[in-house]
N, C-alpha and C positions, 0 to 999 in steps of 0.2 A: 504494499500499500504506499502510495506517495505521500510525502510530508506536505501538509497543507497549513500554511501559517494562519494563526488566529487573526481574524479581522476585528479591529477595534472600531466600534461605532461611537461617534461623538454626536451629542445632542447639538442642535443648531440653536444658537442664542444670539439675539440682537441685544447688546448692552442697554440700548435706549428703551427696551421694552421689559426690562427686568422687574421694575416696580410692580408689586402685587401679583407677580407670576406665582403659580402654584407648582410644587414639586413633591414627588414621592421618593423616599429613600428605598432603594431596591432591597437592601437587607438592613433592617433596623439594627443599629449598633446597640449591643447590650449595655455599653457604658452610658448611653443616654437614658435619662430618667423615663420610666414607663415605655421603653422601646419605641420612642417617637418615630412615626413613619411619615406623616403628612406635614408639609411646611408651606409657608407663604413668605415671599420676599417682602418684608415690610419697610425696609429702609434702603435706599440707594443714594449715594452721593457721587458727584462728578467733579473733576477738577476743571480749570478754565479751558482745557483742550478737549473736554468731553469724555475723558477717560474715567472709568469707575474707580473710585478711591475707597469706597465702603459699600459692602453688601451685607445686609443682616437678615437671616432667616428667623422665622417665628414658628415654633411647633404649635400645631393646631390644638392638640390634646391638652396642653397645660400653659400655653402662651410664653414658654421659655424662649428667650432670644439667643441667638448664636451668630457671631460674625463669621463670614466665610469668604474665601477668595472666589469671586464669581465664576472664574474659569473652571472650578471644580464641578460646577453644575453641568459641564459639557461631557463628563464621564458617564456614559450610559450604563456602565456596570454598577455605578453607585447611585445614580439619580435618573428618574424619569420625569418628563414634563407632565403637569396635571396631577390629579389625584387618582390613583388606581387602587 
């Protein structure tokens, strides 16, 4: 059988449309309280060049906030757009 490299799929994200976008953690991390799974981007700030300087996720289950590098949301093995 021939070797087939694993294809990495990346979520497409427009940084200008991050605010209030919804995300599902593919595998809820046990270190997160209550195994949080659903999140909403509740705060995004931009610099004078329009680049994202801050992105904050809010867990739906308990309203806990967590800053995140917005590029991490592109990883389709960790995040899915919308609530699934």
